[in-house]
C-alpha positions in Angstrom: 149.9 68.4 121.5 147.5 71.2 121.2 145.8 72.8 124.2 142.4 71.3 124.9 143.2 68.0 123.4 142.5 64.8 125.3 145.8 64.0 127.0 146.8 61.3 129.4 148.3 62.2 132.8 152.0 61.5 133.2 152.3 57.8 134.1 155.0 55.3 134.2 155.2 53.4 130.9 153.9 49.9 131.1 152.9 47.2 128.6 149.2 46.8 128.0 148.0 43.3 128.5 145.3 42.0 126.2 142.7 42.0 128.9 144.3 42.6 132.2 144.6 38.8 132.9 147.4 37.0 134.6 148.8 34.4 132.3 147.9 31.2 134.1 147.6 28.3 131.6 144.2 27.4 133.2 142.9 30.9 132.3 142.8 29.8 128.6 140.3 27.1 129.1 136.6 27.6 128.2 135.5 27.2 131.8 138.1 29.7 133.0 137.0 32.2 130.3 133.4 31.8 131.5 134.4 32.4 135.1 136.4 35.5 134.1 133.4 36.9 132.3 131.1 36.3 135.3 133.7 38.1 137.5 134.0 41.0 135.1 130.2 41.5 135.1 129.9 41.3 138.8 132.8 43.7 139.4 131.6 46.2 136.9 128.2 46.3 138.5 129.5 46.6 142.1 132.1 49.2 141.1 129.5 51.3 139.3 127.0 51.2 142.2 129.4 51.5 145.2 132.7 52.8 143.9 135.9 50.9 143.1 137.7 51.1 146.4 134.5 50.5 148.5 134.3 47.0 147.0 136.6 44.2 148.1 137.8 41.3 145.9 135.9 39.0 148.3 132.7 40.9 147.6 133.3 40.6 143.9 133.9 36.8 144.2 130.7 36.4 146.2 128.6 38.4 143.8 130.1 36.3 140.9 129.1 33.1 142.7 132.6 32.0 143.3 133.2 29.8 146.3 136.9 30.6 146.3 137.4 34.2 147.6 140.8 34.3 145.8 139.2 33.9 142.4 139.6 37.6 141.5 143.3 37.6 142.3 143.8 34.3 140.5 142.1 35.4 137.2 143.1 39.0 137.2 145.8 39.8 139.7 145.4 43.2 141.3 142.3 45.4 141.5 143.9 47.7 139.0 144.3 44.8 136.6 140.6 44.0 137.1 139.6 47.6 136.3 141.8 47.5 133.2 140.2 44.3 132.0 136.7 45.9 132.3 137.9 49.0 130.4 139.5 46.9 127.6 136.4 44.7 127.3 134.2 47.6 126.5 136.8 49.6 124.6 136.9 46.9 121.9 133.1 47.2 121.2 133.3 51.0 121.2 136.3 50.9 118.8 134.4 48.7 116.3 131.6 51.3 116.1 134.1 54.2 115.9 135.9 52.6 113.0 132.6 51.9 111.2 131.4 55.5 111.7 134.7 56.9 110.4 134.6 54.7 107.3 130.9 55.6 106.7 131.6 59.3 107.1 134.5 59.1 104.7 132.2 57.6 102.1 129.3 60.0 102.3 128.9 63.7 101.4 129.1 65.1 104.9 131.2 68.2 105.5 134.5 67.0 107.0 135.3 70.6 107.8 132.2 71.0 110.0 132.8 71.0 113.8 129.6 69.1 114.4 130.7 66.2 112.2 133.8 65.6 114.3 132.0 66.0 117.6 129.4 63.5 116.4 132.3 61.1 115.6 133.6 61.6 119.1 130.2 61.1 120.9 128.2 58.5 119.0 130.5 55.5 119.4 129.9 55.4 123.1 126.2 56.1 123.1 125.6 53.7 120.2 127.6 51.0 122.0 125.6 51.4 125.2 122.4 51.3 123.2 123.4 47.9 121.7 124.0 46.5 125.2 120.3 46.8 126.1 119.3 47.0 129.8 120.8 47.0 132.3 124.2 48.5 131.7 126.8 49.7 134.2 129.7 50.7 132.1 129.0 54.4 132.0 128.7 54.6 135.8 131.7 52.4 136.2 133.7 54.7 133.9 132.6 57.8 135.8 133.9 56.2 139.0 137.2 55.4 137.5 137.8 58.7 135.6 137.4 60.7 138.9 140.0 58.6 140.7 143.6 59.8 140.3 145.0 56.3 140.7 142.8 54.6 138.2 142.2 57.5 135.7 145.4 56.7 133.7 144.0 53.3 132.8 141.2 54.9 130.8 143.5 57.5 129.2 146.0 54.8 128.2 143.3 52.7 126.6 141.8 55.7 124.8 145.1 56.9 123.4 145.9 53.4 122.2 143.1 53.9 119.6 144.3 55.1 116.3 140.7 56.0 115.2 140.2 58.1 118.4 143.5 59.9 117.9 142.4 60.7 114.3 139.0 62.0 115.5 140.6 64.2 118.2 143.1 65.6 115.7 140.3 66.3 113.3 138.3 68.0 116.0 141.3 70.0 117.2 141.8 71.4 113.7 138.2 72.7 113.5 137.9 74.2 117.0 137.4 78.0 117.0 140.5 80.2 117.5 140.6 80.6 121.2 143.3 81.4 123.8 145.2 78.3 124.8 143.9 78.3 128.4 140.3 78.7 127.2 140.7 75.8 124.8 142.1 73.7 127.6 139.3 74.6 130.0 136.6 73.9 127.4 138.2 70.6 126.5 138.0 69.6 130.2 134.4 70.7 130.3 133.5 68.6 127.3 135.2 65.5 128.7 133.4 66.0 132.0 130.1 66.5 130.3 130.5 63.4 128.2 131.5 61.3 131.2 128.9 62.4 133.7 125.9 63.0 131.5 126.3 59.6 130.0 126.5 58.1 133.5 123.4 60.0 134.6 121.6 58.8 131.5 122.5 55.2 132.2 121.2 55.6 135.8 117.9 57.1 134.5 117.5 54.2 132.0 118.1 51.6 134.7 115.4 53.2 136.9 112.8 53.6 134.2 110.9 51.6 131.6 112.0 53.8 128.7 113.3 52.3 125.5 117.1 52.2 125.9 117.8 52.7 122.2 115.6 55.9 122.1 117.1 57.2 125.3 120.7 56.7 124.2 120.0 58.3 120.8 118.5 61.3 122.6 121.5 61.4 125.0 123.9 61.4 122.0 122.0 64.2 120.2 121.9 66.3 123.4 125.6 65.8 124.0 126.5 66.8 120.5 124.4 69.9 120.6 125.8 70.9 124.0 129.5 70.3 123.1 129.1 72.2 119.8 127.6 75.1 121.7 130.4 74.9 124.3 133.1 75.3 121.6 131.2 77.9 119.7 130.4 80.1 122.7 132.1 83.5 122.7 135.0 84.1 124.9 134.3 87.3 127.0 137.5 87.6 129.0 
Protein backbone atom coordinates (compact mmCIF):
# COMPACT_ATOMS: atom_id res chain seq x y z
CA UNK A 1 0.00 0.00 0.00
CA UNK A 2 1.45 3.36 -0.96
CA UNK A 3 2.31 5.99 1.59
CA UNK A 4 -0.45 8.54 2.05
CA UNK A 5 -3.16 6.12 1.06
CA UNK A 6 -6.23 5.80 3.28
CA UNK A 7 -5.44 2.79 5.42
CA UNK A 8 -7.25 1.08 8.23
CA UNK A 9 -5.64 0.74 11.64
CA UNK A 10 -4.65 -2.79 12.57
CA UNK A 11 -7.73 -4.47 13.95
CA UNK A 12 -8.88 -7.95 14.71
CA UNK A 13 -10.62 -9.41 11.69
CA UNK A 14 -14.34 -9.75 12.16
CA UNK A 15 -17.32 -10.36 9.98
CA UNK A 16 -19.33 -7.34 8.90
CA UNK A 17 -23.02 -7.68 9.73
CA UNK A 18 -25.47 -6.26 7.25
CA UNK A 19 -26.50 -3.45 9.56
CA UNK A 20 -25.05 -4.12 12.98
CA UNK A 21 -28.21 -5.84 14.18
CA UNK A 22 -28.53 -8.81 16.43
CA UNK A 23 -30.40 -11.57 14.69
CA UNK A 24 -33.61 -11.82 16.68
CA UNK A 25 -36.45 -13.19 14.59
CA UNK A 26 -38.61 -10.28 15.78
CA UNK A 27 -36.13 -7.80 14.32
CA UNK A 28 -37.33 -8.75 10.84
CA UNK A 29 -40.91 -7.57 11.37
CA UNK A 30 -42.05 -4.21 9.92
CA UNK A 31 -42.72 -2.85 13.39
CA UNK A 32 -39.25 -3.84 14.58
CA UNK A 33 -37.70 -2.27 11.48
CA UNK A 34 -39.51 0.98 12.24
CA UNK A 35 -38.33 0.87 15.84
CA UNK A 36 -34.75 0.26 14.73
CA UNK A 37 -34.90 3.26 12.39
CA UNK A 38 -36.22 5.52 15.16
CA UNK A 39 -33.43 4.34 17.47
CA UNK A 40 -30.79 4.88 14.79
CA UNK A 41 -31.96 8.44 14.17
CA UNK A 42 -32.07 9.30 17.88
CA UNK A 43 -28.64 7.77 18.50
CA UNK A 44 -27.06 9.54 15.55
CA UNK A 45 -28.35 12.92 16.74
CA UNK A 46 -27.28 12.42 20.35
CA UNK A 47 -23.87 11.05 19.41
CA UNK A 48 -23.31 13.96 17.02
CA UNK A 49 -24.28 16.58 19.59
CA UNK A 50 -22.81 15.09 22.78
CA UNK A 51 -20.23 12.48 21.81
CA UNK A 52 -20.66 8.72 21.63
CA UNK A 53 -19.47 7.77 25.11
CA UNK A 54 -21.26 10.67 26.80
CA UNK A 55 -24.60 9.14 25.78
CA UNK A 56 -26.02 6.05 27.46
CA UNK A 57 -28.25 3.43 25.86
CA UNK A 58 -30.97 4.56 28.26
CA UNK A 59 -30.75 8.12 26.88
CA UNK A 60 -30.98 6.81 23.33
CA UNK A 61 -34.04 4.72 24.21
CA UNK A 62 -35.73 7.69 25.86
CA UNK A 63 -34.96 10.01 22.93
CA UNK A 64 -36.40 7.37 20.58
CA UNK A 65 -39.60 7.22 22.63
CA UNK A 66 -39.02 3.65 23.75
CA UNK A 67 -40.57 2.73 27.09
CA UNK A 68 -38.20 -0.21 27.40
CA UNK A 69 -34.73 1.03 28.32
CA UNK A 70 -33.19 -2.18 26.98
CA UNK A 71 -34.49 -1.50 23.45
CA UNK A 72 -31.06 -0.47 22.15
CA UNK A 73 -29.42 -3.65 23.40
CA UNK A 74 -32.26 -5.80 22.10
CA UNK A 75 -32.19 -4.38 18.57
CA UNK A 76 -28.46 -3.68 18.16
CA UNK A 77 -26.42 -5.37 20.88
CA UNK A 78 -23.47 -3.27 22.03
CA UNK A 79 -22.88 0.44 21.54
CA UNK A 80 -20.20 -0.49 18.99
CA UNK A 81 -22.84 -2.43 17.05
CA UNK A 82 -25.14 0.61 17.16
CA UNK A 83 -22.37 2.86 15.82
CA UNK A 84 -21.65 0.34 13.07
CA UNK A 85 -25.33 0.27 12.08
CA UNK A 86 -25.37 4.06 11.69
CA UNK A 87 -22.19 3.98 9.59
CA UNK A 88 -23.54 1.20 7.36
CA UNK A 89 -26.88 2.96 6.89
CA UNK A 90 -25.22 6.08 5.45
CA UNK A 91 -22.42 4.23 3.66
CA UNK A 92 -25.00 2.62 1.39
CA UNK A 93 -26.34 5.99 0.23
CA UNK A 94 -22.86 7.42 -0.29
CA UNK A 95 -21.81 4.31 -2.19
CA UNK A 96 -24.70 4.65 -4.66
CA UNK A 97 -23.66 8.20 -5.49
CA UNK A 98 -20.00 7.21 -5.73
CA UNK A 99 -20.75 4.45 -8.24
CA UNK A 100 -22.93 6.79 -10.30
CA UNK A 101 -20.19 9.44 -10.39
CA UNK A 102 -17.58 6.88 -11.41
CA UNK A 103 -19.79 5.59 -14.20
CA UNK A 104 -20.64 9.11 -15.36
CA UNK A 105 -16.99 10.12 -15.32
CA UNK A 106 -16.05 7.05 -17.34
CA UNK A 107 -18.56 8.03 -20.03
CA UNK A 108 -17.63 11.69 -20.46
CA UNK A 109 -14.58 13.45 -21.85
CA UNK A 110 -13.02 14.43 -18.51
CA UNK A 111 -9.30 13.99 -18.10
CA UNK A 112 -8.84 10.80 -16.09
CA UNK A 113 -5.18 11.70 -15.58
CA UNK A 114 -6.07 14.95 -13.86
CA UNK A 115 -5.55 15.07 -10.08
CA UNK A 116 -8.64 17.25 -9.61
CA UNK A 117 -10.85 14.67 -11.31
CA UNK A 118 -9.96 11.99 -8.76
CA UNK A 119 -10.20 14.35 -5.79
CA UNK A 120 -13.66 15.35 -7.04
CA UNK A 121 -14.63 11.68 -7.16
CA UNK A 122 -13.40 11.33 -3.58
CA UNK A 123 -15.18 14.38 -2.15
CA UNK A 124 -18.47 14.77 -4.01
CA UNK A 125 -20.21 11.53 -2.96
CA UNK A 126 -20.28 12.64 0.68
CA UNK A 127 -21.31 16.25 0.12
CA UNK A 128 -23.89 15.31 -2.53
CA UNK A 129 -25.35 12.68 -0.21
CA UNK A 130 -25.68 15.13 2.67
CA UNK A 131 -27.32 17.62 0.31
CA UNK A 132 -29.92 15.01 -0.58
CA UNK A 133 -30.82 14.51 3.09
CA UNK A 134 -32.03 18.09 3.45
CA UNK A 135 -32.11 19.65 6.91
CA UNK A 136 -31.34 18.74 9.63
CA UNK A 137 -28.55 16.22 9.28
CA UNK A 138 -26.22 14.85 11.93
CA UNK A 139 -24.11 12.28 10.11
CA UNK A 140 -21.08 14.49 9.40
CA UNK A 141 -20.83 15.50 13.06
CA UNK A 142 -21.42 11.92 14.15
CA UNK A 143 -18.64 10.73 11.82
CA UNK A 144 -16.26 13.36 13.20
CA UNK A 145 -16.94 12.09 16.73
CA UNK A 146 -16.35 8.48 15.71
CA UNK A 147 -13.24 9.06 13.58
CA UNK A 148 -11.43 10.78 16.46
CA UNK A 149 -12.10 7.91 18.86
CA UNK A 150 -9.41 5.19 18.74
CA UNK A 151 -11.87 2.48 19.78
CA UNK A 152 -14.55 3.33 17.22
CA UNK A 153 -12.38 4.60 14.34
CA UNK A 154 -11.77 1.10 12.90
CA UNK A 155 -15.51 0.77 12.21
CA UNK A 156 -15.36 3.67 9.75
CA UNK A 157 -12.18 2.40 8.10
CA UNK A 158 -13.50 -1.14 7.76
CA UNK A 159 -16.67 0.09 6.08
CA UNK A 160 -14.75 2.45 3.79
CA UNK A 161 -12.29 -0.21 2.69
CA UNK A 162 -15.15 -2.61 1.97
CA UNK A 163 -16.16 -0.32 -0.92
CA UNK A 164 -14.66 -1.44 -4.23
CA UNK A 165 -15.51 1.92 -5.80
CA UNK A 166 -13.70 3.84 -3.05
CA UNK A 167 -10.65 1.59 -3.35
CA UNK A 168 -10.65 2.30 -7.08
CA UNK A 169 -10.82 6.06 -6.48
CA UNK A 170 -8.05 5.98 -3.87
CA UNK A 171 -5.85 3.96 -6.24
CA UNK A 172 -6.54 6.41 -9.07
CA UNK A 173 -5.73 9.34 -6.81
CA UNK A 174 -2.53 7.71 -5.52
CA UNK A 175 -1.32 7.22 -9.09
CA UNK A 176 -1.72 10.92 -9.84
CA UNK A 177 -0.28 12.48 -6.70
CA UNK A 178 2.93 14.46 -7.14
CA UNK A 179 6.25 12.71 -6.61
CA UNK A 180 6.88 13.48 -2.94
CA UNK A 181 8.92 11.79 -0.21
CA UNK A 182 7.01 8.95 1.41
CA UNK A 183 6.68 10.69 4.76
CA UNK A 184 5.38 13.85 3.10
CA UNK A 185 2.79 11.86 1.15
CA UNK A 186 1.69 10.19 4.38
CA UNK A 187 1.42 13.52 6.22
CA UNK A 188 -0.55 15.17 3.44
CA UNK A 189 -2.87 12.19 3.22
CA UNK A 190 -3.64 12.58 6.93
CA UNK A 191 -4.18 16.33 6.44
CA UNK A 192 -6.61 15.69 3.59
CA UNK A 193 -8.60 13.14 5.61
CA UNK A 194 -8.81 15.46 8.59
CA UNK A 195 -9.83 18.36 6.37
CA UNK A 196 -12.62 16.31 4.81
CA UNK A 197 -13.88 15.00 8.14
CA UNK A 198 -13.88 18.21 10.13
CA UNK A 199 -14.73 20.78 7.46
CA UNK A 200 -17.77 18.73 6.46
CA UNK A 201 -18.80 18.50 10.13
CA UNK A 202 -18.41 22.27 10.57
CA UNK A 203 -20.45 22.89 7.42
CA UNK A 204 -23.21 20.64 8.72
CA UNK A 205 -23.25 22.57 12.01
CA UNK A 206 -23.40 25.90 10.16
CA UNK A 207 -26.29 24.69 7.99
CA UNK A 208 -28.19 23.48 11.06
CA UNK A 209 -27.79 26.91 12.69
CA UNK A 210 -28.81 28.94 9.65
CA UNK A 211 -31.57 29.31 7.09
CA UNK A 212 -29.23 28.84 4.15
CA UNK A 213 -30.20 26.49 1.33
CA UNK A 214 -28.58 23.14 2.24
CA UNK A 215 -28.05 22.15 -1.39
CA UNK A 216 -26.18 25.37 -2.18
CA UNK A 217 -24.13 25.14 1.01
CA UNK A 218 -23.13 21.53 0.41
CA UNK A 219 -22.20 22.31 -3.18
CA UNK A 220 -20.03 25.18 -1.94
CA UNK A 221 -18.50 22.93 0.71
CA UNK A 222 -17.60 20.31 -1.90
CA UNK A 223 -16.03 22.88 -4.23
CA UNK A 224 -14.01 24.46 -1.42
CA UNK A 225 -12.80 21.06 -0.23
CA UNK A 226 -11.74 20.01 -3.73
CA UNK A 227 -9.84 23.27 -4.25
CA UNK A 228 -8.13 22.97 -0.86
CA UNK A 229 -7.11 19.32 -1.28
CA UNK A 230 -5.79 19.93 -4.80
CA UNK A 231 -3.74 22.81 -3.41
CA UNK A 232 -2.53 20.67 -0.51
CA UNK A 233 -1.20 17.97 -2.83
CA UNK A 234 0.32 20.40 -5.32
CA UNK A 235 2.02 22.59 -2.71
CA UNK A 236 5.83 22.51 -2.92
CA UNK A 237 7.82 20.50 -0.43
CA UNK A 238 10.47 22.78 1.11
CA UNK A 239 12.21 20.41 3.48
